[in-house]
C-alpha positions as CSV (number, residue, x, y, z in Angstrom):
1,M,19.7,-4.8,21.5
2,K,19.0,-7.9,19.5
3,K,18.9,-8.0,15.7
4,I,15.6,-8.6,14.1
5,R,16.1,-12.0,12.5
6,K,12.6,-13.4,12.3
7,A,9.3,-12.2,10.9
8,V,5.7,-13.4,11.3
9,I,3.3,-13.2,8.3
10,P,-0.3,-14.3,9.2
11,V,-2.1,-15.8,6.2
12,A,-4.9,-17.7,7.9
13,G,-7.7,-15.1,7.2
14,L,-10.7,-16.2,5.2
15,G,-10.7,-13.3,2.8
16,T,-14.5,-12.6,3.2
17,R,-14.1,-9.2,1.6
18,F,-13.1,-10.9,-1.7
19,L,-15.8,-13.6,-1.9
20,P,-16.5,-15.4,-4.2
21,A,-12.9,-15.3,-5.5
22,T,-11.5,-16.5,-2.2
23,K,-13.9,-19.4,-1.8
24,S,-11.2,-21.7,-3.2
25,M,-8.2,-19.4,-3.6
26,P,-6.4,-17.8,-0.6
27,K,-6.6,-14.0,-0.7
28,E,-2.9,-13.8,-0.2
29,M,-2.5,-15.5,-3.6
30,L,-4.5,-12.9,-5.5
31,P,-2.0,-11.3,-8.0
32,V,-0.9,-7.7,-8.1
33,V,0.2,-7.6,-11.7
34,D,2.1,-10.9,-11.9
35,R,3.0,-11.7,-8.3
36,P,0.7,-12.8,-5.5
37,V,0.1,-10.4,-2.7
38,V,2.1,-12.5,-0.2
39,Q,5.2,-12.4,-2.4
40,Y,5.5,-8.6,-1.8
41,A,5.5,-9.1,2.0
42,V,8.2,-11.8,1.7
43,D,10.3,-9.6,-0.6
44,E,10.0,-6.7,1.8
45,A,11.0,-8.9,4.8
46,F,14.1,-10.2,3.1
47,E,15.0,-6.7,1.9
48,A,15.0,-5.6,5.6
49,G,17.5,-8.3,6.6
50,I,15.0,-10.9,7.9
51,E,16.5,-14.4,7.9
52,H,13.5,-16.6,8.8
53,I,9.8,-16.1,8.0
54,V,7.0,-17.8,10.0
55,F,3.8,-18.1,8.1
56,V,0.7,-18.6,10.3
57,T,-1.7,-20.5,8.1
58,G,-5.1,-22.2,8.3
59,R,-7.2,-24.7,6.3
60,N,-7.2,-24.4,2.5
61,K,-3.9,-22.5,2.6
62,A,-1.6,-25.3,1.5
63,V,-1.2,-23.6,-1.9
64,I,0.9,-20.8,-0.1
65,E,3.3,-23.4,1.2
66,D,3.5,-25.0,-2.3
67,Y,4.1,-21.6,-3.9
68,F,7.3,-21.2,-1.8
69,D,8.6,-24.7,-2.7
70,L,10.4,-26.1,-5.8
71,H,8.3,-27.1,-8.8
72,P,10.5,-29.6,-10.7
73,E,8.0,-30.1,-13.6
74,L,7.7,-26.3,-14.2
75,I,11.4,-25.8,-13.9
76,G,12.0,-28.6,-16.4
77,T,9.5,-27.2,-18.9
78,L,11.0,-23.8,-18.7
79,E,14.5,-25.2,-19.2
80,Q,13.4,-27.3,-22.2
81,T,11.6,-24.4,-23.9
82,G,14.5,-22.0,-23.3
83,K,12.5,-19.5,-21.1
84,K,15.5,-18.3,-19.2
85,T,14.0,-15.0,-18.0
86,Q,11.0,-16.7,-16.4
87,L,13.2,-19.4,-14.8
88,E,15.5,-16.8,-13.3
89,A,12.5,-14.8,-12.0
90,L,11.2,-17.9,-10.2
91,E,14.5,-18.8,-8.7
92,S,15.1,-15.3,-7.4
93,M,11.8,-15.4,-5.5
94,L,12.4,-18.8,-3.8
95,P,13.5,-18.6,-0.2
96,V,16.6,-20.6,0.7
97,A,16.1,-24.0,2.3
98,G,15.1,-23.7,6.0
99,A,14.2,-20.0,5.8
100,T,10.5,-20.5,6.2
101,S,8.2,-22.2,8.8
102,F,4.5,-22.9,8.5
103,I,2.3,-23.0,11.7
104,R,-1.5,-23.8,11.8
105,Q,-3.7,-21.4,13.6
106,Q,-6.5,-24.1,13.5
107,S,-9.3,-21.7,14.3
108,P,-9.8,-18.0,13.5
109,Q,-9.5,-16.1,16.7
110,G,-8.1,-12.8,15.6
111,L,-4.7,-11.3,14.7
112,G,-3.5,-11.5,18.3
113,H,-4.1,-15.2,18.4
114,A,-2.3,-15.7,15.0
115,V,0.8,-13.9,16.3
116,W,0.7,-15.9,19.6
117,C,0.7,-19.2,17.5
118,A,4.2,-18.3,16.3
119,R,5.7,-18.0,19.8
120,E,7.6,-21.3,19.9
121,V,9.4,-20.6,16.6
122,I,10.2,-16.9,17.4
123,G,11.4,-17.7,20.9
124,N,12.8,-15.1,23.2
125,E,13.8,-12.4,20.7
126,P,12.2,-9.4,19.1
127,F,10.5,-10.0,15.7
128,A,8.9,-8.3,12.8
129,L,5.2,-8.7,11.9
130,L,3.9,-8.0,8.4
131,L,0.3,-8.1,7.4
132,P,0.3,-9.4,3.9
133,D,-2.9,-7.6,2.8
134,M,-0.9,-4.3,3.1
135,V,1.4,-4.0,0.1
136,S,4.3,-1.5,0.3
137,F,4.9,0.7,-2.7
138,G,7.6,3.3,-3.5
139,G,11.3,3.5,-2.6
140,R,12.5,1.3,0.2
141,G,10.2,-1.2,1.8
142,C,8.3,-0.1,4.9
143,L,9.9,-2.8,7.2
144,A,13.4,-1.6,6.3
145,E,12.4,1.9,7.4
146,I,11.1,0.9,10.8
147,T,14.1,-1.4,11.3
148,D,16.3,1.7,11.0
149,L,14.4,3.4,13.7
150,Y,14.5,0.2,15.9
151,A,18.3,0.2,15.6
152,E,18.3,3.7,17.1
153,T,15.6,3.3,19.8
154,G,15.1,-0.4,20.6
155,G,11.8,-1.2,22.2
156,N,8.8,-1.7,19.9
157,V,8.4,0.1,16.6
158,I,5.3,0.5,14.4
159,A,4.9,2.0,10.9
160,V,2.3,4.7,10.5
161,E,0.8,6.8,7.8
162,R,-1.5,9.9,7.8
163,C,-5.2,9.5,7.1
164,D,-7.8,12.2,6.6
165,P,-8.7,13.5,10.1
166,S,-12.4,12.7,9.4
167,E,-11.6,9.0,8.8
168,T,-9.8,8.1,12.1
169,N,-12.8,5.8,12.9
170,K,-11.5,3.4,10.2
171,Y,-8.1,2.8,11.7
172,G,-5.9,2.1,14.7
173,I,-4.6,5.5,15.7
174,V,-1.5,6.5,17.7
175,G,-0.8,9.5,19.8
176,R,2.3,11.5,18.7
177,G,4.9,12.4,21.4
178,A,8.5,13.7,21.2
179,E,10.4,13.3,17.9
180,I,13.2,10.8,17.8
181,G,15.2,10.0,14.7
182,G,12.8,10.0,11.7
183,G,9.9,9.0,14.0
184,F,8.3,9.8,17.3
185,E,7.3,8.4,20.6
186,V,3.9,6.8,20.8
187,T,1.8,8.2,23.6
188,A,-1.5,6.3,22.9
189,M,-3.0,3.6,20.8
190,V,-6.7,3.8,20.1
191,E,-8.7,1.5,17.9
192,K,-11.0,3.4,15.5
193,P,-11.6,6.5,17.5
194,A,-14.2,9.1,16.5
195,P,-12.5,12.1,14.9
196,A,-13.3,14.3,17.9
197,N,-11.5,11.8,20.2
198,A,-8.5,10.8,18.0
199,P,-5.1,11.6,19.5
200,S,-3.7,12.3,15.9
201,N,-4.4,11.2,12.4
202,F,-1.5,8.8,12.2
203,Y,-2.7,5.2,11.7
204,I,-1.0,1.9,12.1
205,N,-0.4,0.5,8.6
206,G,0.5,-3.1,9.1
207,R,4.2,-3.2,9.9
208,Y,5.5,-3.9,13.4
209,I,8.6,-4.7,15.4
210,L,7.6,-6.3,18.7
211,Q,9.4,-7.5,21.8
212,P,8.8,-11.2,22.8
213,E,7.0,-10.2,26.0
214,I,4.0,-9.6,23.8
215,F,3.5,-13.4,23.7
216,A,2.8,-13.7,27.4
217,L,0.2,-10.9,27.2
218,L,-1.4,-12.5,24.1
219,G,-1.6,-15.8,26.0
220,N,-4.0,-14.3,28.6
221,Q,-5.5,-11.5,26.5
222,Q,-9.3,-11.2,26.9
223,R,-11.3,-11.1,23.7
224,G,-12.0,-7.7,22.3
225,A,-13.7,-6.3,19.3
226,G,-15.4,-9.0,17.2
227,N,-15.0,-11.4,20.0
228,E,-11.4,-11.9,18.9
229,I,-8.0,-11.7,20.5
230,Q,-6.8,-8.3,19.4
231,L,-3.1,-7.5,18.9
232,T,-3.7,-3.8,19.7
233,D,-5.1,-4.6,23.1
234,A,-2.0,-6.5,24.0
235,M,0.2,-3.8,22.6
236,V,-1.5,-1.2,24.9
237,R,-0.8,-3.4,27.9
238,L,2.8,-3.9,26.8
239,S,3.2,-0.1,26.4
240,R,2.8,0.3,30.1
241,D,6.2,-1.3,30.7
242,Q,8.0,-0.8,27.4
243,P,8.3,2.1,25.0
244,F,6.7,2.2,21.6
245,F,7.9,4.3,18.7
246,A,6.4,5.1,15.3
247,Q,8.0,5.7,11.9
248,P,6.0,7.5,9.3
249,F,6.3,5.5,6.1
250,L,7.8,7.6,3.2
251,G,6.1,5.5,0.5
252,R,2.5,4.3,0.3
253,M,0.7,1.2,1.6
254,F,-2.1,-0.3,-0.4
255,D,-4.8,-2.3,1.4
256,C,-5.1,-5.3,-0.9
257,G,-7.7,-6.8,1.4
258,S,-10.2,-4.3,0.0
259,K,-11.4,-4.3,-3.6
260,E,-10.5,-0.6,-4.0
261,G,-7.0,-1.0,-2.6
262,F,-6.4,-4.1,-4.7
263,I,-7.3,-2.2,-7.9
264,Q,-5.2,0.8,-6.9
265,A,-2.2,-1.5,-6.2
266,N,-2.5,-3.2,-9.6
267,I,-2.6,0.2,-11.4
268,A,0.3,1.7,-9.4
269,F,2.6,-1.3,-9.9
270,A,1.7,-1.6,-13.6
271,L,2.5,2.1,-14.1
272,A,5.8,1.6,-12.4
273,R,6.9,-1.0,-14.9
274,N,8.6,0.1,-18.1
275,D,7.1,-2.8,-20.0
276,M,3.5,-1.9,-19.0
277,K,3.2,1.8,-18.2
278,G,2.6,3.0,-21.8
279,P,-0.4,0.7,-22.6
280,V,-1.9,0.9,-19.1
281,F,-1.7,4.7,-19.1
282,E,-3.4,4.9,-22.5
283,M,-6.1,2.6,-21.3
284,L,-6.8,4.7,-18.2
285,Q,-6.9,7.8,-20.3
286,E,-9.5,6.2,-22.6
287,F,-11.6,5.1,-19.7
288,V,-11.6,8.6,-18.3
289,R,-12.5,10.1,-21.7
290,S,-15.3,7.5,-22.2
291,H,-16.6,8.2,-18.7
292,E,-16.7,12.0,-19.4
293,R,-18.5,11.5,-22.6
294,Q,-21.1,9.3,-20.9
295,E,-21.6,12.0,-18.2
296,E,-22.0,14.7,-20.9
297,A,-24.6,12.6,-22.8
298,A,-26.5,12.0,-19.6
């Protein structure tokens, strides 16, 4: 069993759900409190022991590469003004030299195609995949949890969470088999099934450990939903020859690609900080009281 050393983070998406903000600003750079969304995925990867991150980018995403580089002018200004705390925070978030690679997807052809673009850098070894829109909150990072299960099972491992049974048509749903470790064997993977046809209410939440054989399948994968190369379709094919396991995430994942999830994440992370939770909580209470007064007046 090979150690998971590399991770893929696809950041080439156009962010159409956040227009007009994402017309000139990558959605991955939208801030959750004071860190861009992509920073949370990078932190989670390094927490899980990842040594090298492959970003799959597109046009107008150069700002992400710049973000993970040195900024001599900014560093000099912080040093001159004695802002030691901010300087230390910036230095702690900077990957070591050689720990990142940036690959161009060139044209948007789906998540499966974005993963396939990283094949030469990943090589013939298992790898992690983190969708940066999905921000992990609470306790250990989600990738660290599924890495633990991978160490016990090998194969392919995906993180899952429960959704309301009536909402399975919004997610990729897995079938639940025999329990193993803290997770279970995956017996099926179905994209957005109707509630009556869903094999369970466990949905894939954007964290994966995949074997390198997925690249060959993605290379000849027929286009699926949205006329795109779908990762789930290739995973279903891979599951015919290799086992898949699922680890229910003990924390919570916020979908920061949606406006609702983005707002929820900002509130949750703000309330988790000692320097912010008091004022933010008071503000929320006042909003609720104001809303209740408006409803009573109506």
